C-alpha positions in Angstrom: 127.9 104.0 64.8 125.1 102.2 63.0 124.9 102.7 59.2 122.0 104.5 57.5 120.7 101.3 56.1 120.7 99.6 59.5 118.9 102.5 61.1 116.3 102.6 58.3 115.7 98.8 58.7 115.4 99.2 62.5 112.9 102.1 62.2 110.8 100.0 59.8 110.8 97.1 62.2 109.7 99.2 65.2 106.9 100.7 63.1 105.7 97.2 62.2 105.8 96.3 65.9 103.9 99.4 66.8 101.1 98.5 64.3 100.8 95.1 65.9 100.6 96.4 69.5 98.2 99.1 68.5 95.9 96.5 66.9 96.2 94.2 69.9 95.2 97.1 72.2 92.1 97.8 70.1 91.1 94.2 70.1 91.6 93.9 73.9 89.6 97.1 74.5 86.7 95.7 72.5 86.8 92.4 74.3 87.3 94.0 77.7 83.8 95.6 77.7 82.0 92.2 77.2 84.3 90.4 79.6 83.8 93.1 82.3 80.0 92.9 82.0 80.1 89.1 82.3 82.3 89.3 85.4 80.2 92.0 87.1 77.0 90.1 86.3 78.3 86.9 87.9 79.2 88.5 91.2 75.6 88.9 92.7 74.7 85.3 92.0 77.9 83.9 93.5 77.5 86.1 96.6 73.9 85.2 97.0 74.6 81.5 96.7 77.2 81.8 99.4 74.7 83.6 101.6 72.1 80.8 101.1 74.7 78.2 102.0 75.7 80.3 105.0 72.1 80.1 106.2 71.8 76.4 105.7 75.2 75.7 107.3 74.3 77.6 110.4 71.3 75.3 111.0 73.1 72.0 110.4 74.7 70.2 113.3 78.1 68.9 112.2 78.2 65.1 112.4 79.6 62.1 110.6 76.6 62.2 108.2 77.3 65.8 107.2 78.5 66.5 103.6 82.3 66.2 103.5 82.5 69.2 101.2 81.3 71.2 104.2 83.0 69.5 107.1 86.1 68.2 105.4 87.7 64.8 105.9 89.1 65.6 109.3 92.7 66.1 108.0 94.7 69.2 107.1 97.9 67.7 105.6 97.6 67.7 101.8 96.8 71.0 100.2 95.9 71.3 96.5 96.6 74.7 95.0 94.3 75.3 92.0 96.1 78.0 90.0 93.9 79.6 87.3 95.7 81.7 84.7 95.2 82.8 81.1 96.2 80.7 78.1 98.0 83.7 76.4 100.6 86.2 77.4 101.5 89.8 76.4 99.5 91.0 79.4 102.2 92.6 81.6 102.4 91.1 85.0 98.9 89.6 85.1 99.8 85.9 85.1 103.1 86.5 87.0 101.2 88.0 90.0 98.9 85.0 90.2 101.8 82.6 90.1 103.8 84.7 92.6 100.9 84.5 95.1 100.7 80.7 94.6 104.4 80.3 95.2 104.3 82.4 98.3 101.4 80.4 99.7 103.1 77.1 98.7 106.3 78.1 100.5 104.4 79.0 103.6 102.5 75.7 103.7 105.7 73.8 103.1 107.4 75.6 106.0 104.5 74.5 108.2 105.2 70.8 107.2 102.2 70.5 104.9 102.2 68.5 101.6 101.6 70.8 98.6 100.3 69.8 95.2 99.4 72.0 92.2 96.4 71.7 89.9 97.1 73.9 86.9 94.3 75.5 85.0 95.8 77.7 82.3 98.9 77.4 80.1 100.7 80.3 81.8 100.5 78.4 85.1 103.0 75.8 83.8 105.9 78.0 84.8 105.4 76.5 88.3 106.8 73.3 87.0 110.2 75.0 87.0 110.1 75.6 90.7 108.1 72.6 91.9 108.7 69.9 89.3 107.6 67.0 91.6 104.5 68.8 93.0 102.4 69.2 89.7 99.5 67.0 90.5 97.4 67.8 87.3 97.8 70.1 84.3 94.4 70.9 82.9 94.5 71.7 79.1 92.3 74.8 78.6 93.7 75.7 75.1 90.5 74.6 73.3 88.3 77.1 75.2 88.7 80.7 74.0 86.0 82.1 76.3 85.0 80.9 79.8 81.7 78.9 80.0 79.9 77.3 82.9 80.3 73.9 81.3 84.1 74.2 81.7 83.8 75.2 85.3 81.3 72.4 86.0 83.8 69.9 84.6 86.6 71.3 86.7 84.5 71.2 89.8 83.4 67.6 89.1 87.1 66.6 88.7 88.1 68.4 91.9 85.3 66.8 93.9 86.1 63.3 92.6 89.7 63.8 93.6 88.7 65.0 97.0 86.4 62.1 97.6 89.2 59.7 96.5 91.4 61.2 99.2 94.0 62.8 96.9 94.0 66.0 99.0 92.5 67.5 102.2 92.1 71.2 101.3 91.8 73.0 98.0 92.7 76.6 97.4 91.8 78.6 94.3 94.1 81.3 92.9 92.9 83.8 90.4 92.9 87.6 89.7 90.0 89.7 91.0 89.1 92.3 88.4 89.0 95.8 89.8 89.5 98.0 86.7 91.4 98.0 83.5 94.4 99.2 85.4 94.0 97.1 88.6 93.8 93.3 88.9 94.2 91.9 92.3 95.5 88.3 92.7 93.5 86.5 95.4 93.4 83.1 97.1 90.1 81.4 98.1 89.5 78.1 99.9 86.9 76.2 98.0 87.2 72.6 99.5 86.0 72.2 102.2 83.8 75.3 102.4 85.2 77.5 105.2 82.7 77.3 108.0 83.7 80.6 109.8 83.3 82.6 106.6 79.9 81.0 105.9 78.4 81.5 109.4 79.5 85.1 109.4 77.3 86.0 106.5 74.0 84.4 107.3 71.3 85.0 104.8 68.6 84.9 107.6 70.1 87.5 109.9 66.7 89.2 110.1 65.5 86.5 112.4 62.8 85.2 110.2 61.7 81.6 110.7 62.6 79.5 107.6 61.4 75.9 107.1 63.3 73.9 104.5 61.9 71.1 102.4 63.7 68.8 102.0 65.9 69.0 105.1 68.9 71.3 105.3 71.5 68.5 104.8 69.9 67.3 101.6 69.9 70.8 100.2 73.5 71.4 101.2 74.5 68.1 99.5 73.0 69.5 96.3 74.2 73.1 96.6 77.8 72.4 97.7 79.0 71.0 94.3 77.1 73.7 92.5 78.8 76.4 94.7 82.2 75.1 93.9 81.4 75.2 90.2 80.0 78.7 90.5 83.1 79.9 92.4 85.3 78.4 89.6 83.1 80.0 87.0 83.3 83.4 88.7 87.1 83.1 88.9 87.3 82.3 85.2 85.2 85.4 84.4 87.3 87.6 86.7 90.4 86.2 85.1 89.1 86.8 81.6 88.2 90.5 82.3 91.5 91.0 84.1 93.5 89.5 81.3 92.0 91.8 78.6 92.4 94.9 80.9 96.0 94.0 81.6 96.7 93.3 77.9 95.1 96.6 76.8 97.3 98.5 79.3 100.4 96.6 78.3 99.8 97.1 74.6 99.1 100.8 75.1 102.4 101.1 77.0 104.2 99.1 74.2 102.7 101.4 71.5 103.9 104.5 73.4 107.4 103.0 73.9 107.6 102.1 70.2 106.7 105.7 69.3 109.4 107.0 71.6 111.9 104.6 70.1 110.9 105.6 66.5 111.5 109.3 67.4 114.9 108.5 68.9 115.9 106.4 65.9 114.7 109.0 63.5 116.8 111.7 65.2 119.8 109.4 65.1 119.2 108.6 61.4 119.0 112.3 60.5 122.2 113.1 62.4 124.0 110.2 60.8 122.8 111.2 57.4 123.8 114.9 58.0 127.2 113.8 59.1 127.6 111.7 56.0 126.6 114.6 53.8 129.0 116.9 55.6 131.8 114.4 55.2 131.2 114.1 51.5 131.1 117.9 51.1 134.3 118.3 52.9 135.9 115.6 50.7 134.7 117.4 47.5 135.9 120.8 48.7 139.2 119.4 49.7 139.7 117.7 46.4 138.8 120.8 44.5 141.3 122.9 46.5 144.0 120.3 45.8 143.5 120.7 42.0 
């Protein structure tokens, strides 16, 4: 049985931990509101841009002169998995769920005979190097960016496009967590290079049948919009991840605070019982000594 001193030290340690988790929960709740507003505000623009591109893609005849970001390079062998996670932990299973989806997709592609490479965007994605040490194609350092900005997404998109044009991969998939609520974050995968044609043509922006005349021509506009669309999708994923991280962290710290409170109650009861037993033992010894005299 633990001594009274050991129990007292442990209770103090748990109380200190409870203060930390409670403070982290408060900070995460404050940051969640702003992050959620940013993620929700970015969704209409990203969706509308995809709709505009759908309209343009439906009017373009695929040929050798078409943008490669739209038609691809004609191959489907090398797949680049862009795994976007947070830089910090203490958020429950937030990062683990994204990594698990990436691993499942990678295993499926490998089973199909495809070559898989990983592009890591986030420190917590580095856990993949334990399972696929020879498949880590690039590890993007995001530690210097505390909040997502479009400039970061633009740099990521430019790097991915340059690697695609250099022939380093054929298809790129983006993994991130879609923010639903503070309690629900859904890991998703989205193909970003090349832009999936079936998904685009299914959401035409000119479904009303109105005649639209483009100036300049559709292919020139697509050549300009395709890189921007990739940057926007990356930016949206970063915003969704940011909101999801704070929601998951707030929930995890709330649970940790509650568990610390339960542990303090149990340790306090154990401390009181041990103290009462020690007092009883001392009284028995005193009474026994008095009777012996």
